[in-house]
C-alpha angles and dihedrals in degrees: 000000000000123000090251090059089048091055089053090058091047091051091053098057092104095042123113116268094248091054092048089050091053091051092050092047092052091051091051092051094049108109094198123036115243110266120236107261114265094357094064090208108188094005121136117249128235112283094223125041095356094180124081121198108214135190106213120213095246109128096202122116100227089058094046096125141079127277127207124233135179117250115224114221091240090061095042098103096046098038095089128147110278100029127122114251140177121226138176110251130188102033115148126232092255094063099081124139124181092344095309128106112235138185131049129107125295113254135174123246147149126259105232103181145341120241137191091226141002129245087220110092098202131079116293128222116233127247106267099205146344102230094198135350089227108117100221099160112069124191091249093052091047091052092048092048092050090050092051092048092052092044092054100034091245139127125271091231092058091051091049090054087061094041103047117049121223115280124260114192092199091054092050092053092056114085119235119239122262114269115257123232118258114283127240120274109276122228117258091237110162092003087083088075089074121074094237100018099113092044090053091057092046091052092052092048092050093054098263128143106225118176117208142168105215120205099197122213118243117272139059098291093095094086092052090047092052089049091053091052089053091047092050090053091051089053088067091054093251133116132255133206126196123186117199130187101240146000093267092059090046090053091053094050090043091056091046093051092046091051092047101041108012130233124327099030098099142031126223116216113190134136091239091069093073127243099278097047092043092051091047091053090045091052090051089057094044091050092050095246092122124036102186126066132184125179149117124290095298088066091066087091096046108144097235111175120232092003114213103169138020117190136180129191122211097358091186093068113113093229092070089071112086115229096204122081130313085019101217123187117236092228094056092046091053091047088055091049092050090053097043096043095034091228136142122282131206125183110185135182142137086241132037129239123211089246089056091049089050091055090056094040091054092049093241091118134025124231117252105197142143127243119265092253090056090049093049090050095051102039127081126239110272121206128180137219114199137187093271092052091050091050091055095041112094091186091055092054093046103039097022087233119103116239092239091053091046091052093047091050092048093050092044094051089061089063105033145300123344124213121218116192114201120184122234120258128239106066119143115244120257130200124244139168110280091218107043101012092233110157114259109241137185116262091218104049103000091241121149118281114229128203114233123186120337111287095011123123121265118260130203115245092214111039099017096232118148119240116207104160103044121163130171113262090203103053104001094243122152101199122097133199133194109242117241116268135191137032113288103180120068135184091254093057091050089048089057091048092050104028096169096053125084114242121208128183131213120188146110097318096045124011118195119216102197138359128203125254095261134110109281140129111242111197111196140167117231113287095019098079112136121222115253120217104250093005132279118294090219142352132211115206102197132194097012091178091067090068099032090050098058113125093241137109090234098049096112094041093048094046090053092048093052093046093050092047089057095041092050088067090060123095118261119272089253090060092049099265113160132181123195117195119193102214139100106291094215095061116107098237090050092050091049090054092048091052092036089231109139091152092058090049092051093048092052092046089051092052091051093047091050089053093049097038096247127151135301090035089049126036118239138188130195120217113192138171141084110354096241092044092051092048091048092047093052092048091053097045116096094220121188114272091247095054118122120202116210115196139303099235130174118265121222111267113248112235118229114258095020126110112273115226121219111279093015119130122254114276113289096008122123109223135174128209132208124192120215115200129190131178124254115296095029100081094100091051091050093050092048093050094049092046092051091049092049091047092050091048092053093045093057091049099254093124094099089087104060121233114180122205120197121183115213096353112204092222114049099148 
């Protein structure tokens, strides 16, 4: 008799004699003794497929594998592949009772498959509990999660924490709606502005899998165009998934889809919805009740059935990079989904990243662009204010606002709102040629040269080598300058310059979604620009050096992306829209903005990175942590023969109480970082080697000293 049965007798001491007799009679008639809860001691096993293969929720690399458990007969019906289970983990071989391993702590997991027998020869522990019969982990989602874990040298359990939302029992109990029939084919509408736009929609509607990089025209039509691509996919009876950078973009596409298709055709997956509502929407997708999904980066794993299209908007936005291990990027996850599910792919943006240009350059995707006449008709007039203009401008020195920008703002305020983009503060200075402004780079690895204390030699931010005899390869100059940092114009200063005009701000503390079509100055940080009804009359892009001078490989690309995102909200040139950018006119990103040619800028950047061995042409990993731990880790890792180790170099110390950037050390700790670079085609080997080294390190108990591995970090300096 188990201890639980003993407690029943003990609890019945004060019961009436007839109740005690009934208890004893029920025990005598029981054919099988009651099993001990969650150990199932003495319980019969399932007659068919008595072994369950389980992925336990332990996000450590040396346990990144499946474990076998016995399936009690009572759990046979519910213990199906894909359900959540609880198991006992950590019991030793010596804790065996009646042929079953016991002990260990209870831990969550997913049942992956049922087997007739186990490859493990010893006694198995039994499944403790089937948490829910809901099959949340499909075979397709498991395969995608494994591919993402291998791509980013992470554990499968960590990826599944990102892919499967927390359970809500109340949401599971509510039935999902019946799926709706496919909608009618939508009209091409504004897609006809693009050379292959209508053909792209027709291919989706006919069941094809077109792959395109879409350079969207300025204006607000992009959300409606995305909605029509989703609708065309639904026409073929397949599903569609769209990943957007933030909640404001999700709200715009949500409104466009509702206006085009009506209610009930799509699900919205964002963190703002709350855990229960989000899980209910996710279940509707998993059950096949809804075929279209839009959401922020967590939606990249949405279990859409019969996937026909994956799309991402503005892939250069920082919010598409997941901050939790193993830190996948939404673009790369959707590329994996397109390859695994053989579905269509759409990467859209007003600008163009180097990764997007590489997809077109390699032939994997086709360009989806408008003709130059269409671009000129939709884009505003862009004017520049450089260093020479500022030096000659008395008003700029006195009011810290160039005369050209002041005039554009004054003229724009007569017609409507004026947008003022001000960069964030806090970027580290970077060195550049004093003559031509070309970034100063290391002769060994082409990393950025950083200025140390006054009079000290330059040092590479990647490999740590000192550079004493630098000269500019562009113009031959020998003089360097520290690029300008920080935001220099504020809402208060603009208020003094335009005392009769209301000034509103949009930034980290408070982000505006829309502003009315009335004269006002809207001061915004990059990425927080509200949409103006009817478009802005003008935009001032101030302190361009603050973004161009960031010590990062993507500084020029990112500055151009943020400028174009703000300028795309301005009225076309034919309607009087004007943009003034305060940056050196000769610089490549500024010229690309003036010509409205982000694709050309990305193609040239890609060619230069290929020549220098930069990502995305090469694959790169960052290994950071305590200096001795990083050195030991790199010695133990069996890196590919072609791997090149740059560094390590010290990382800036994070001050207590200040925001911590991705990849930065904890406050007060002194970390070093090494970069490991491999040529094209060797990225999988690099990730595998680093994952194996990290797993071996954890297995031997060396994980107390943290070493962080990041594959393809977005910010490498």
